[in-house]
Backbone bond lengths (Angstrom), bond angles and torsions (degrees), N, CA, C in turn:
res aa  C-N    CA-C-N  psi(-1)  N-CA   C-N-CA  omega(-1)  CA-C   N-CA-C  phi
1 M - - - 1.413 - - 1.559 110.37 -
2 R 1.295 118.48 125.91 1.417 122.26 179.96 1.513 112.11 -99.14
3 M 1.332 114.31 140.81 1.503 119.79 177.25 1.455 110.65 -106.99
4 N 1.262 118.93 140.47 1.431 123.67 179.69 1.508 108.62 -106.36
5 Y 1.325 115.72 113.44 1.494 123.50 179.42 1.484 112.46 -101.04
6 A 1.255 119.08 16.89 1.509 121.91 -174.29 1.587 108.14 -65.65
7 G 1.258 121.00 -39.06 1.437 121.88 -175.88 1.539 112.91 -70.03
8 H 1.386 114.61 -27.89 1.461 118.52 -177.34 1.546 112.22 -72.26
9 G 1.347 116.60 -30.23 1.442 123.16 -178.80 1.522 109.06 -66.28
10 I 1.353 118.95 -40.13 1.452 124.32 -179.25 1.521 108.51 -63.74
11 K 1.318 118.03 -44.43 1.474 121.12 -177.28 1.511 110.64 -65.92
12 A 1.312 117.19 -42.71 1.430 121.20 -179.13 1.558 110.98 -62.30
13 S 1.282 117.39 -45.92 1.475 117.44 176.93 1.494 114.92 -66.76
14 T 1.359 117.10 -32.82 1.435 118.64 178.41 1.560 110.07 -70.91
15 N 1.383 117.23 -38.62 1.432 116.29 177.50 1.498 111.49 -69.09
16 R 1.342 119.44 -33.55 1.401 122.18 174.59 1.544 114.11 -60.88
17 F 1.377 114.17 -38.34 1.479 120.03 179.49 1.510 110.60 -65.61
18 W 1.364 116.39 -49.42 1.444 119.12 -179.51 1.511 113.98 -67.72
19 G 1.333 117.69 -31.61 1.459 118.29 176.44 1.469 110.70 -69.58
20 G 1.302 120.91 -38.80 1.457 124.66 -179.43 1.525 108.05 -69.00
21 L 1.298 116.48 -40.26 1.479 118.98 179.46 1.540 109.22 -68.71
22 T 1.279 120.74 -35.66 1.450 121.75 179.99 1.553 108.25 -66.44
23 R 1.329 116.16 -45.80 1.452 118.45 176.17 1.517 114.76 -58.21
24 L 1.319 116.47 -40.58 1.405 122.16 177.71 1.526 112.72 -63.60
25 I 1.320 117.55 -39.59 1.387 124.76 179.78 1.585 110.26 -65.96
26 V 1.350 114.22 -46.28 1.471 122.19 179.55 1.514 108.05 -61.27
27 L 1.325 120.49 -44.62 1.407 124.95 -177.02 1.575 109.73 -66.45
28 A 1.325 115.55 -38.61 1.453 118.28 177.39 1.550 112.18 -67.93
29 C 1.275 118.45 -39.26 1.448 123.51 174.30 1.512 111.57 -61.33
30 A 1.334 117.74 -44.97 1.457 122.77 -179.69 1.591 107.03 -64.53
31 A 1.224 115.34 -42.46 1.547 118.00 -179.58 1.565 107.86 -65.17
32 A 1.305 116.58 -40.90 1.536 118.20 -178.76 1.546 109.43 -65.31
33 A 1.342 116.46 -40.62 1.495 119.74 -178.49 1.556 108.57 -66.58
34 L 1.281 118.35 -43.16 1.464 123.12 178.32 1.471 110.49 -61.29
35 L 1.302 118.88 -43.78 1.446 124.10 178.55 1.485 109.65 -64.61
36 A 1.305 120.98 -41.89 1.488 123.90 178.60 1.507 109.44 -61.87
37 V 1.372 118.59 -48.04 1.427 121.05 178.65 1.525 112.74 -58.53
38 L 1.340 114.90 -42.28 1.456 118.44 -178.44 1.563 112.09 -68.19
39 L 1.303 115.87 -37.35 1.504 118.87 178.72 1.531 110.11 -71.58
40 I 1.265 118.88 -40.22 1.480 119.92 178.88 1.482 110.53 -66.04
41 G 1.363 116.87 -41.30 1.457 121.00 174.08 1.527 113.77 -59.28
42 L 1.324 114.82 -40.95 1.425 119.12 -174.31 1.522 112.33 -76.38
43 F 1.336 117.96 -41.92 1.424 122.59 -171.63 1.520 114.07 -99.67
44 V 1.335 118.81 -10.57 1.458 119.45 177.56 1.457 112.23 -118.80
45 V 1.298 119.73 -55.22 1.447 122.79 -174.72 1.482 113.88 -70.70
46 L 1.335 119.06 -44.80 1.468 120.99 -179.80 1.547 112.25 -63.64
47 P 1.315 119.24 -45.98 1.520 114.57 175.82 1.509 114.32 -65.92
48 L 1.269 119.59 -30.72 1.528 121.28 175.20 1.519 109.48 -65.93
49 M 1.373 117.04 -41.65 1.471 119.14 -178.47 1.539 108.26 -68.40
50 L 1.321 118.33 -39.14 1.439 119.12 -178.13 1.564 109.08 -67.99
51 A 1.280 117.30 -44.59 1.509 118.50 177.79 1.507 111.92 -61.62
52 G 1.299 117.86 -39.69 1.429 121.10 177.80 1.473 113.30 -66.77
53 G 1.288 119.84 -36.97 1.442 122.90 176.63 1.548 111.45 -68.31
54 I 1.334 116.30 -41.53 1.481 119.19 175.94 1.508 112.30 -62.86
55 A 1.324 115.52 -44.61 1.486 121.36 177.41 1.549 110.71 -61.07
56 L 1.295 117.32 -45.46 1.491 119.49 178.35 1.566 109.88 -61.90
57 R 1.298 118.09 -42.89 1.462 118.96 179.20 1.510 111.15 -60.33
58 I 1.344 118.80 -45.43 1.455 122.87 -177.37 1.608 107.73 -64.56
59 Y 1.324 116.82 -41.36 1.419 119.32 -179.02 1.544 111.36 -66.09
60 L 1.312 115.81 -43.92 1.451 118.35 179.77 1.500 113.69 -63.99
61 R 1.370 116.43 -41.12 1.411 122.07 178.97 1.559 110.49 -60.19
62 R 1.346 115.71 -45.13 1.475 119.42 175.23 1.461 115.52 -60.67
63 R 1.377 116.19 -39.46 1.454 118.15 178.58 1.554 110.41 -68.54
64 M 1.284 117.93 -39.76 1.455 119.70 177.36 1.537 112.77 -64.20
65 R 1.308 118.32 -37.97 1.456 120.81 177.95 1.548 110.35 -65.22
66 Q 1.345 116.17 -40.73 1.413 119.51 -179.65 1.518 109.90 -68.13
67 A 1.313 119.74 -37.42 1.454 121.48 179.51 1.528 111.51 -71.15
68 Q 1.331 120.98 -27.33 1.414 121.93 -176.97 1.530 112.47 -87.92
69 Q 1.311 118.10 -13.75 1.477 120.11 -179.77 1.545 111.13 -76.42
70 R 1.343 114.52 137.02 1.454 119.54 177.32 1.566 111.93 -84.22
71 P 1.240 116.38 150.80 1.454 116.65 175.18 1.551 110.86 -62.62
72 K 1.323 113.85 142.00 1.427 121.66 -174.05 1.534 112.45 -86.56
73 D 1.249 118.34 -10.68 1.513 119.62 -177.89 1.523 110.17 -92.01
74 G 1.245 123.99 1.90 1.477 126.52 174.64 1.503 112.17 83.29
75 V 1.284 120.97 7.61 1.497 122.40 178.95 1.536 107.65 -85.65
76 I 1.299 114.18 133.10 1.427 120.34 176.35 1.541 110.10 -89.74
77 D 1.274 117.79 120.44 1.448 122.34 -179.01 1.574 107.25 -86.60
78 A 1.351 117.26 114.87 1.456 119.61 179.69 1.507 108.27 -150.07
79 E 1.302 113.87 166.77 1.492 119.97 177.57 1.526 106.48 -105.77
80 Y 1.295 114.26 141.78 1.463 120.80 -179.13 1.555 109.30 -117.99
81 T 1.359 113.12 140.00 1.475 120.24 178.27 1.544 104.86 -115.75
82 I 1.324 113.42 129.69 1.469 120.03 178.74 1.501 107.60 -97.72
83 I 1.282 117.86 122.30 1.449 124.09 179.08 1.535 108.42 -108.47
84 E 1.308 117.15 122.60 1.510 117.79 -177.82 1.503 109.67 -94.04
85 H 1.280 117.55 136.34 1.458 125.60 175.04 1.461 110.12 -103.03
86 R 1.327 119.09 138.82 1.470 119.93 175.22 1.462 112.38 -109.23
């Protein structure tokens, strides 16, 4: 008795085609997602971080200058403690 395996060969090559195509599509989607994350990080997050760092530096320098300046009216700002003697 002879068996005919001709139909099985067509199914195997068809499944191999769709499996390879599916892997290619998944790989392309993963690459596109990685590229999107990279571009958003490069063109959105990085400039915001740089601008925030520069603004923080300017703010802190201004606060330090204000804290180091002495009053111009000649008044010494100090705290006094009153000690009572009996």
